[in-house]
Rosetta silent file (secondary structure, phi, psi, omega in degrees, C-alpha in Angstrom):
SEQUENCE: XXXXXXXXXXXXXXXXXXXXXXXXXXXXXXXXXXXXXXXXXXXXXXXXXXXXXXXXXXXXXXXXXXXXXXXXXXXXXXXXXXXXXXXXXXXXXXXXXXXXXXXXXXXXXXXX
SCORE:     score description
SCORE:     0.000 S_00000001
   1 L     0.000  137.860  177.847  -18.332    2.242    3.614 S_00000001
   2 L   -62.674  151.816 -179.505  -15.626   -0.079    2.195 S_00000001
   3 E  -141.539  151.444 -179.191  -14.952   -0.101   -1.536 S_00000001
   4 E   -64.818  150.245  177.012  -12.984   -2.424   -3.827 S_00000001
   5 L   -61.468  136.134  174.605   -9.276   -1.574   -4.442 S_00000001
   6 L   -67.485  157.353  176.288   -8.725    0.439   -7.603 S_00000001
   7 H   -56.984  -37.854  175.005   -6.542   -1.084  -10.338 S_00000001
   8 H   -62.806  -42.828  177.152   -3.886    1.578   -9.378 S_00000001
   9 H   -71.084  -40.518  177.769   -3.823    0.653   -5.740 S_00000001
  10 H   -59.684  -53.539  178.983   -3.821   -3.062   -6.601 S_00000001
  11 H   -59.000  -36.324  175.243   -0.877   -2.598   -8.969 S_00000001
  12 H   -59.287  -52.721 -173.479    1.044   -0.439   -6.406 S_00000001
  13 H   -60.703  -44.252  179.983    0.552   -2.989   -3.703 S_00000001
  14 H   -64.224  -36.822  179.660    1.670   -5.897   -6.002 S_00000001
  15 H   -69.049  -38.666 -179.710    4.789   -3.994   -7.046 S_00000001
  16 H   -68.390  -36.763 -173.024    5.622   -3.106   -3.419 S_00000001
  17 L  -103.501   29.792 -179.232    5.025   -6.663   -2.134 S_00000001
  18 L   -75.643  -12.487 -173.904    6.865   -8.491   -5.002 S_00000001
  19 L   -60.898  161.277  178.530    9.662   -9.822   -2.781 S_00000001
  20 L   -80.669   -8.551 -171.293   10.328  -13.524   -2.194 S_00000001
  21 L   -71.074  157.786  178.001   10.316  -13.169    1.591 S_00000001
  22 H   -49.254  -51.037 -173.235    7.556  -14.684    3.782 S_00000001
  23 H   -57.046  -54.378 -171.309    6.186  -11.214    4.925 S_00000001
  24 H   -63.634  -42.418 -179.474    5.788  -10.014    1.235 S_00000001
  25 H   -60.269  -45.470 -174.061    4.167  -13.410    0.209 S_00000001
  26 H   -67.793  -41.251  176.864    1.713  -13.292    3.027 S_00000001
  27 H   -64.935  -38.849  173.475    0.811   -9.590    2.438 S_00000001
  28 H   -57.752  -34.420 -175.549    0.418  -10.265   -1.292 S_00000001
  29 H   -75.439  -20.480 -176.848   -2.042  -13.042   -0.551 S_00000001
  30 H   -78.492  -23.575 -170.901   -4.160  -10.492    1.368 S_00000001
  31 H   -53.520  -47.375  178.160   -4.639   -8.169   -1.647 S_00000001
  32 H   -59.764  -23.490  179.649   -7.664  -10.115   -3.091 S_00000001
  33 H   -97.542   10.504 -171.119   -9.356   -9.814    0.410 S_00000001
  34 E  -110.203  139.126  173.031   -8.678   -6.161    0.900 S_00000001
  35 E  -126.648  167.595  177.339  -10.822   -3.164    0.460 S_00000001
  36 E   -87.532  126.606 -174.108  -10.455    0.608    0.932 S_00000001
  37 E  -107.370  -14.892 -176.314  -12.026    1.706    4.141 S_00000001
  38 E  -171.367  170.441 -174.917  -10.988    5.362    4.111 S_00000001
  39 E  -137.097  158.038  173.777   -8.991    8.157    2.363 S_00000001
  40 L   -73.180  147.189 -178.326   -6.685   10.921    3.503 S_00000001
  41 L   -82.797   -7.822 -175.263   -8.309   14.245    3.983 S_00000001
  42 L   -79.819  -18.484 -176.256   -5.424   16.243    2.409 S_00000001
  43 L   105.106   -2.419  177.171   -6.384   15.163   -1.196 S_00000001
  44 L   -76.220  170.551 -173.871   -3.509   12.755   -1.690 S_00000001
  45 L   -83.316    4.814  175.760   -4.050    9.222   -3.026 S_00000001
  46 L   -57.481  139.289 -173.499   -3.433    7.551    0.398 S_00000001
  47 E  -133.890  141.594  170.128   -5.930    4.901    1.343 S_00000001
  48 E   -87.654  143.624 -172.847   -6.788    3.052    4.548 S_00000001
  49 E  -118.800  149.764  174.082   -7.037   -0.633    3.895 S_00000001
  50 E  -133.369  127.369 -180.000   -9.317   -3.353    5.515 S_00000001
  51 E  -109.047  138.980  171.437   -8.694   -7.073    5.095 S_00000001
  52 L   -68.557   89.890 -175.588  -11.238   -9.752    5.511 S_00000001
  53 L   -68.254   -5.713  173.274   -9.378  -11.539    8.298 S_00000001
  54 L   -88.701   -2.871 -177.792  -11.538  -14.611    8.108 S_00000001
  55 L  -102.687  -18.866 -170.575  -10.307  -15.247    4.602 S_00000001
  56 L  -153.810  152.630 -172.849   -6.557  -15.108    4.820 S_00000001
  57 L   -84.041  151.269  177.042   -3.811  -15.542    7.387 S_00000001
  58 L   -72.736  157.799  173.489   -1.789  -12.673    8.885 S_00000001
  59 L   -65.620  159.043  175.566    1.760  -12.012    7.800 S_00000001
  60 L   -71.471  163.589 -172.868    4.613  -13.321   10.161 S_00000001
  61 L   -56.791  145.366 -177.963    5.992  -10.738   12.598 S_00000001
  62 L  -163.491  172.143  176.529    7.768   -7.948   10.713 S_00000001
  63 L   -73.185  158.232  174.416    8.706   -4.259   10.943 S_00000001
  64 L  -129.135  123.678    9.596    6.183   -1.541   10.404 S_00000001
  65 L   -68.229  153.345  178.820    6.022   -0.008    7.830 S_00000001
  66 L   -76.067  -28.330  172.977    6.377   -3.345    6.082 S_00000001
  67 E  -135.243  142.265  179.127    7.585   -1.515    2.951 S_00000001
  68 E  -140.062  108.351 -175.984    9.195    1.851    2.554 S_00000001
  69 E  -140.527 -173.002 -178.816   10.047    2.869   -1.025 S_00000001
  70 E  -143.045  170.201  177.340   10.055    5.954   -3.305 S_00000001
  71 E  -129.886  147.465  174.390    9.259    7.317   -6.728 S_00000001
  72 L  -120.552  -10.549 -175.664   11.396    9.783   -8.670 S_00000001
  73 L  -148.200  118.342   17.928    9.196   10.023  -11.747 S_00000001
  74 L   -94.553   -2.624 -175.996    6.970   11.837  -12.296 S_00000001
  75 L  -128.756  152.350  165.671    7.249   13.121   -8.655 S_00000001
  76 L   -85.105  122.359 -171.950    9.679   12.859   -5.868 S_00000001
  77 E  -151.008  159.534  171.816    7.491   10.926   -3.474 S_00000001
  78 E  -119.785  151.938  177.010    7.653    8.215   -0.779 S_00000001
  79 E  -138.652  136.553 -168.492    5.279    5.330   -0.409 S_00000001
  80 E  -125.090  138.024  161.367    4.608    3.186    2.667 S_00000001
  81 E  -110.137  122.514 -175.798    2.761   -0.064    3.278 S_00000001
  82 E  -117.208  149.017  178.959    1.681   -0.319    6.905 S_00000001
  83 E  -131.623  164.881  177.398   -0.019   -3.185    8.689 S_00000001
  84 E  -129.617  117.138  179.536   -2.003   -3.880   11.861 S_00000001
  85 L    54.177   37.917 -177.188   -1.522   -7.219   13.534 S_00000001
  86 L    81.513    5.746  174.161   -0.026   -8.699   10.224 S_00000001
  87 E  -117.029  147.177  179.119   -2.758   -7.334    7.894 S_00000001
  88 E   -53.436  133.918  175.864   -2.594   -4.573    5.350 S_00000001
  89 E  -139.638   -8.163 -176.846   -3.934   -1.396    6.916 S_00000001
  90 E  -164.128  125.973  169.254   -2.543    1.621    5.067 S_00000001
  91 E  -108.543  101.856 -174.871   -1.116    2.501    1.537 S_00000001
  92 E  -105.459  139.838  168.347    0.413    5.913    2.019 S_00000001
  93 E  -124.630  132.040  178.080    1.956    8.215   -0.532 S_00000001
  94 E  -128.993  150.909 -172.807    3.708   11.365    0.570 S_00000001
  95 E  -103.428  148.530  171.202    5.280   14.293   -1.397 S_00000001
  96 L   -93.352    0.886  174.060    8.431   16.051   -0.722 S_00000001
  97 L   -98.759  179.457  175.536    6.749   19.129   -2.242 S_00000001
  98 L   -78.489  -24.078 -176.476    3.909   21.168   -0.753 S_00000001
  99 L   -89.207  129.087  179.632    1.364   19.662   -3.182 S_00000001
 100 L   -67.367  147.150  178.887   -0.269   16.291   -2.366 S_00000001
 101 L   -88.753  111.949 -167.040   -0.017   13.528   -4.954 S_00000001
 102 L   -91.830  -10.903 -179.915   -3.614   12.787   -5.914 S_00000001
 103 L  -129.625  160.102 -179.649   -3.074    9.828   -8.233 S_00000001
 104 L   -89.820  127.455  176.313   -0.734    6.803   -7.905 S_00000001
 105 L   -65.812  163.941  176.031    2.336    7.001  -10.191 S_00000001
 106 L   -55.586  129.051  179.557    3.200    4.014  -12.418 S_00000001
 107 H   -63.061  -22.940  173.877    4.534    1.294  -10.251 S_00000001
 108 H   -57.019  -19.122 -179.901    7.344    0.678  -12.699 S_00000001
 109 H  -100.589   13.088  174.731    8.998    3.838  -11.167 S_00000001
 110 E   -72.526  134.619  177.779    9.047    2.564   -7.552 S_00000001
 111 E  -113.955  121.093 -177.443   12.564    2.533   -6.188 S_00000001
 112 L   -98.690    0.000    0.000   13.198    0.182   -3.316 S_00000001
């Protein structure tokens, strides 16, 4: 069952989609209409996303992942924003170590 975005997921999405380009703007506009529809089974903070497609328009054509960035503090990690048909579908965090990252790092430490 879908659940609201946590403040940490919302802050991470906003930081990753802060660009002035039309794709970032369209994906940012989807955040208030997005819910968590699933979680990764490995214990990491990755979430599947579901957008109410009747409430907001899709982003214009773009590459997938729409955003690929990283963290260096407090962990070496990567973060991806993926889409499906122009709508947010996945916020993934992955670690370069063997341990999954179970909480979202501070978005101030995202390096694009």
